[in-house]
N, CA, C and O atoms as a GROMACS GRO file, in nm:
protein
  276
    1MET      N    1   0.107  -0.131   0.004
    1MET     CA    2  -0.007   0.001  -0.007
    1MET      C    3   0.085   0.139  -0.004
    1MET      O    4   0.179   0.149   0.075
    2PRO      N    5   0.057   0.224  -0.079
    2PRO     CA    6   0.152   0.332  -0.119
    2PRO      C    7   0.129   0.441   0.014
    2PRO      O    8   0.017   0.463   0.060
    3VAL      N    9   0.251   0.504   0.063
    3VAL     CA   10   0.191   0.619   0.142
    3VAL      C   11   0.230   0.764   0.076
    3VAL      O   12   0.338   0.801   0.031
    4SER      N   13   0.111   0.832   0.087
    4SER     CA   14   0.084   0.935   0.028
    4SER      C   15   0.183   1.072   0.080
    4SER      O   16   0.198   1.180   0.022
    5GLU      N   17   0.240   1.024   0.206
    5GLU     CA   18   0.315   1.153   0.265
    5GLU      C   19   0.472   1.125   0.223
    5GLU      O   20   0.567   1.200   0.248
    6ALA      N   21   0.477   1.009   0.157
    6ALA     CA   22   0.647   0.997   0.134
    6ALA      C   23   0.696   1.077   0.019
    6ALA      O   24   0.816   1.097   0.000
    7GLN      N   25   0.576   1.134  -0.075
    7GLN     CA   26   0.660   1.187  -0.176
    7GLN      C   27   0.529   1.321  -0.198
    7GLN      O   28   0.436   1.319  -0.278
    8PRO      N   29   0.556   1.401  -0.123
    8PRO     CA   30   0.460   1.538  -0.129
    8PRO      C   31   0.456   1.610  -0.279
    8PRO      O   32   0.349   1.633  -0.335
    9LEU      N   33   0.556   1.636  -0.325
    9LEU     CA   34   0.584   1.696  -0.443
    9LEU      C   35   0.514   1.617  -0.547
    9LEU      O   36   0.488   1.681  -0.649
   10THR      N   37   0.478   1.488  -0.544
   10THR     CA   38   0.423   1.422  -0.654
   10THR      C   39   0.293   1.460  -0.669
   10THR      O   40   0.245   1.469  -0.782
   11ILE      N   41   0.216   1.488  -0.551
   11ILE     CA   42   0.066   1.528  -0.565
   11ILE      C   43   0.085   1.676  -0.620
   11ILE      O   44  -0.010   1.701  -0.694
   12VAL      N   45   0.141   1.746  -0.615
   12VAL     CA   46   0.173   1.864  -0.658
   12VAL      C   47   0.186   1.882  -0.825
   12VAL      O   48   0.115   1.957  -0.894
   13TYR      N   49   0.283   1.806  -0.867
   13TYR     CA   50   0.329   1.768  -0.985
   13TYR      C   51   0.209   1.717  -1.059
   13TYR      O   52   0.181   1.774  -1.165
   14MET      N   53   0.131   1.612  -1.015
   14MET     CA   54   0.034   1.528  -1.073
   14MET      C   55  -0.097   1.653  -1.095
   14MET      O   56  -0.164   1.664  -1.198
   15ALA      N   57  -0.108   1.724  -0.994
   15ALA     CA   58  -0.224   1.821  -0.986
   15ALA      C   59  -0.186   1.942  -1.091
   15ALA      O   60  -0.277   1.994  -1.156
   16GLY      N   61  -0.078   1.976  -1.102
   16GLY     CA   62  -0.032   2.068  -1.184
   16GLY      C   63  -0.035   2.012  -1.326
   16GLY      O   64  -0.074   2.086  -1.416
   17SER      N   65  -0.002   1.900  -1.352
   17SER     CA   66  -0.005   1.851  -1.515
   17SER      C   67  -0.103   1.818  -1.540
   17SER      O   68  -0.122   1.820  -1.662
   18ILE      N   69  -0.240   1.764  -1.443
   18ILE     CA   70  -0.364   1.740  -1.474
   18ILE      C   71  -0.447   1.909  -1.530
   18ILE      O   72  -0.518   1.925  -1.630
   19ALA      N   73  -0.413   1.997  -1.446
   19ALA     CA   74  -0.460   2.126  -1.457
   19ALA      C   75  -0.405   2.165  -1.625
   19ALA      O   76  -0.483   2.190  -1.718
   20ILE      N   77  -0.263   2.163  -1.635
   20ILE     CA   78  -0.226   2.219  -1.755
   20ILE      C   79  -0.278   2.146  -1.878
   20ILE      O   80  -0.310   2.201  -1.984
   21SER      N   81  -0.282   2.013  -1.852
   21SER     CA   82  -0.337   1.946  -1.977
   21SER      C   83  -0.489   1.950  -2.006
   21SER      O   84  -0.537   1.922  -2.116
   22GLY      N   85  -0.566   1.991  -1.890
   22GLY     CA   86  -0.708   2.016  -1.928
   22GLY      C   87  -0.693   2.148  -1.977
   22GLY      O   88  -0.718   2.140  -2.098
   23LEU      N   89  -0.669   2.245  -1.952
   23LEU     CA   90  -0.645   2.383  -2.006
   23LEU      C   91  -0.603   2.373  -2.172
   23LEU      O   92  -0.655   2.446  -2.256
   24PHE      N   93  -0.504   2.276  -2.201
   24PHE     CA   94  -0.452   2.255  -2.336
   24PHE      C   95  -0.547   2.215  -2.407
   24PHE      O   96  -0.570   2.275  -2.512
   25PHE      N   97  -0.612   2.124  -2.376
   25PHE     CA   98  -0.746   2.041  -2.457
   25PHE      C   99  -0.844   2.125  -2.461
   25PHE      O  100  -0.911   2.129  -2.564
   26LEU      N  101  -0.878   2.217  -2.346
   26LEU     CA  102  -1.012   2.306  -2.379
   26LEU      C  103  -0.963   2.408  -2.475
   26LEU      O  104  -1.049   2.442  -2.556
   27ASN      N  105  -0.856   2.462  -2.486
   27ASN     CA  106  -0.817   2.554  -2.580
   27ASN      C  107  -0.815   2.476  -2.730
   27ASN      O  108  -0.847   2.535  -2.834
   28MET      N  109  -0.780   2.354  -2.726
   28MET     CA  110  -0.788   2.308  -2.864
   28MET      C  111  -0.938   2.281  -2.898
   28MET      O  112  -0.965   2.285  -3.018
   29PHE      N  113  -1.036   2.254  -2.813
   29PHE     CA  114  -1.174   2.240  -2.855
   29PHE      C  115  -1.224   2.404  -2.867
   29PHE      O  116  -1.291   2.438  -2.964
   30VAL      N  117  -1.193   2.482  -2.784
   30VAL     CA  118  -1.238   2.618  -2.850
   30VAL      C  119  -1.201   2.677  -2.960
   30VAL      O  120  -1.280   2.756  -3.014
   31GLY      N  121  -1.063   2.649  -3.020
   31GLY     CA  122  -1.000   2.656  -3.133
   31GLY      C  123  -1.076   2.577  -3.246
   31GLY      O  124  -1.093   2.637  -3.352
   32VAL      N  125  -1.115   2.469  -3.237
   32VAL     CA  126  -1.188   2.411  -3.324
   32VAL      C  127  -1.345   2.470  -3.342
   32VAL      O  128  -1.396   2.488  -3.452
   33VAL      N  129  -1.402   2.493  -3.235
   33VAL     CA  130  -1.525   2.585  -3.238
   33VAL      C  131  -1.533   2.694  -3.297
   33VAL      O  132  -1.622   2.719  -3.378
   34ILE      N  133  -1.440   2.773  -3.265
   34ILE     CA  134  -1.402   2.923  -3.342
   34ILE      C  135  -1.394   2.888  -3.501
   34ILE      O  136  -1.466   2.946  -3.582
   35SER      N  137  -1.310   2.799  -3.533
   35SER     CA  138  -1.283   2.810  -3.679
   35SER      C  139  -1.388   2.732  -3.753
   35SER      O  140  -1.384   2.737  -3.876
   36THR      N  141  -1.482   2.660  -3.696
   36THR     CA  142  -1.596   2.583  -3.745
   36THR      C  143  -1.687   2.705  -3.756
   36THR      O  144  -1.726   2.722  -3.872
   37PHE      N  145  -1.731   2.794  -3.669
   37PHE     CA  146  -1.817   2.893  -3.656
   37PHE      C  147  -1.793   3.011  -3.756
   37PHE      O  148  -1.888   3.076  -3.799
   38LYS      N  149  -1.663   3.035  -3.791
   38LYS     CA  150  -1.607   3.152  -3.867
   38LYS      C  151  -1.639   3.068  -4.037
   38LYS      O  152  -1.683   3.133  -4.132
   39ARG      N  153  -1.611   2.941  -4.045
   39ARG     CA  154  -1.627   2.880  -4.182
   39ARG      C  155  -1.796   2.883  -4.205
   39ARG      O  156  -1.847   2.924  -4.309
   40GLU      N  157  -1.864   2.838  -4.103
   40GLU     CA  158  -2.034   2.864  -4.148
   40GLU      C  159  -2.061   2.952  -4.155
   40GLU      O  160  -2.153   2.968  -4.236
   41LYS      N  161  -2.009   3.086  -4.079
   41LYS     CA  162  -2.042   3.230  -4.089
   41LYS      C  163  -2.006   3.254  -4.248
   41LYS      O  164  -2.092   3.299  -4.323
   42GLU      N  165  -1.894   3.227  -4.288
   42GLU     CA  166  -1.844   3.293  -4.416
   42GLU      C  167  -1.984   3.208  -4.540
   42GLU      O  168  -2.048   3.266  -4.628
   43LYS      N  169  -1.992   3.084  -4.506
   43LYS     CA  170  -2.098   3.009  -4.624
   43LYS      C  171  -2.241   3.098  -4.621
   43LYS      O  172  -2.309   3.127  -4.720
   44LEU      N  173  -2.269   3.134  -4.476
   44LEU     CA  174  -2.408   3.200  -4.483
   44LEU      C  175  -2.389   3.337  -4.524
   44LEU      O  176  -2.492   3.402  -4.545
   45SER      N  177  -2.272   3.396  -4.540
   45SER     CA  178  -2.283   3.540  -4.593
   45SER      C  179  -2.274   3.553  -4.746
   45SER      O  180  -2.290   3.661  -4.803
   46HIS      N  181  -2.245   3.426  -4.815
   46HIS     CA  182  -2.228   3.422  -4.974
   46HIS      C  183  -2.085   3.502  -5.006
   46HIS      O  184  -2.069   3.547  -5.119
   47SER      N  185  -1.991   3.516  -4.912
   47SER     CA  186  -1.875   3.566  -4.950
   47SER      C  187  -1.783   3.502  -5.010
   47SER      O  188  -1.684   3.557  -5.058
   48THR      N  189  -1.812   3.347  -5.016
   48THR     CA  190  -1.705   3.286  -5.073
   48THR      C  191  -1.724   3.268  -5.243
   48THR      O  192  -1.652   3.189  -5.304
   49LEU      N  193  -1.790   3.320  -5.286
   49LEU     CA  194  -1.824   3.344  -5.411
   49LEU      C  195  -1.759   3.480  -5.495
   49LEU      O  196  -1.760   3.502  -5.616
   50LEU      N  197  -1.704   3.557  -5.392
   50LEU     CA  198  -1.660   3.679  -5.434
   50LEU      C  199  -1.510   3.670  -5.460
   50LEU      O  200  -1.451   3.574  -5.411
   51THR      N  201  -1.441   3.760  -5.531
   51THR     CA  202  -1.304   3.741  -5.566
   51THR      C  203  -1.228   3.837  -5.466
   51THR      O  204  -1.299   3.922  -5.412
   52PRO      N  205  -1.111   3.836  -5.438
   52PRO     CA  206  -1.073   3.952  -5.328
   52PRO      C  207  -1.085   4.083  -5.358
   52PRO      O  208  -1.112   4.166  -5.272
   53LEU      N  209  -1.068   4.110  -5.474
   53LEU     CA  210  -1.098   4.243  -5.503
   53LEU      C  211  -1.253   4.296  -5.507
   53LEU      O  212  -1.280   4.414  -5.485
   54GLU      N  213  -1.346   4.206  -5.534
   54GLU     CA  214  -1.491   4.226  -5.510
   54GLU      C  215  -1.492   4.235  -5.360
   54GLU      O  216  -1.551   4.335  -5.319
   55ARG      N  217  -1.451   4.168  -5.282
   55ARG     CA  218  -1.444   4.180  -5.150
   55ARG      C  219  -1.376   4.322  -5.088
   55ARG      O  220  -1.426   4.368  -4.986
   56ASP      N  221  -1.295   4.370  -5.133
   56ASP     CA  222  -1.205   4.492  -5.085
   56ASP      C  223  -1.309   4.606  -5.184
   56ASP      O  224  -1.280   4.721  -5.151
   57TYR      N  225  -1.394   4.604  -5.267
   57TYR     CA  226  -1.468   4.694  -5.316
   57TYR      C  227  -1.583   4.708  -5.198
   57TYR      O  228  -1.594   4.819  -5.147
   58LEU      N  229  -1.650   4.624  -5.161
   58LEU     CA  230  -1.764   4.588  -5.066
   58LEU      C  231  -1.710   4.662  -4.958
   58LEU      O  232  -1.761   4.768  -4.921
   59GLU      N  233  -1.619   4.617  -4.912
   59GLU     CA  234  -1.586   4.678  -4.765
   59GLU      C  235  -1.563   4.820  -4.774
   59GLU      O  236  -1.594   4.884  -4.673
   60ALA      N  237  -1.497   4.909  -4.906
   60ALA     CA  238  -1.492   5.031  -4.901
   60ALA      C  239  -1.628   5.088  -4.949
   60ALA      O  240  -1.635   5.210  -4.936
   61CYS      N  241  -1.713   5.041  -4.990
   61CYS     CA  242  -1.879   5.081  -5.025
   61CYS      C  243  -1.913   5.088  -4.853
   61CYS      O  244  -1.943   5.200  -4.811
   62THR      N  245  -1.910   5.004  -4.780
   62THR     CA  246  -1.949   4.994  -4.658
   62THR      C  247  -1.876   5.077  -4.559
   62THR      O  248  -1.931   5.102  -4.452
   63LEU      N  249  -1.756   5.124  -4.584
   63LEU     CA  250  -1.697   5.237  -4.510
   63LEU      C  251  -1.773   5.368  -4.545
   63LEU      O  252  -1.818   5.459  -4.475
   64ALA      N  253  -1.771   5.346  -4.676
   64ALA     CA  254  -1.805   5.491  -4.722
   64ALA      C  255  -1.961   5.541  -4.700
   64ALA      O  256  -1.994   5.660  -4.699
   65TYR      N  257  -2.054   5.426  -4.682
   65TYR     CA  258  -2.166   5.448  -4.644
   65TYR      C  259  -2.182   5.490  -4.497
   65TYR      O  260  -2.264   5.575  -4.464
   66LYS      N  261  -2.103   5.429  -4.412
   66LYS     CA  262  -2.109   5.467  -4.270
   66LYS      C  263  -2.044   5.606  -4.245
   66LYS      O  264  -2.067   5.661  -4.137
   67CYS      N  265  -1.971   5.664  -4.330
   67CYS     CA  266  -1.897   5.784  -4.279
   67CYS      C  267  -2.023   5.889  -4.295
   67CYS      O  268  -2.113   5.873  -4.377
   68GLN      N  269  -2.015   6.002  -4.201
   68GLN     CA  270  -2.100   6.109  -4.186
   68GLN      C  271  -2.009   6.250  -4.257
   68GLN      O  272  -1.887   6.260  -4.269
   69PRO      N  273  -2.098   6.334  -4.290
   69PRO     CA  274  -2.054   6.440  -4.355
   69PRO      C  275  -2.009   6.533  -4.242
   69PRO      O  276  -1.962   6.644  -4.269
   0.00000   0.00000   0.00000
């Protein structure tokens, strides 16, 4: 039967490694969710059919419409 007081730093090491690995996997999950959301948002906005020049033109028009005299 192992004695828990024999290596007190082992508990700290294990708790730290579990916490860091949990945060790492949470970060990976959030990254996948955000990239999927961005991809789906682009599909819904129909901007996937536009060329980069057309996108720039639309952004310039949007900025021009938002400007106030």
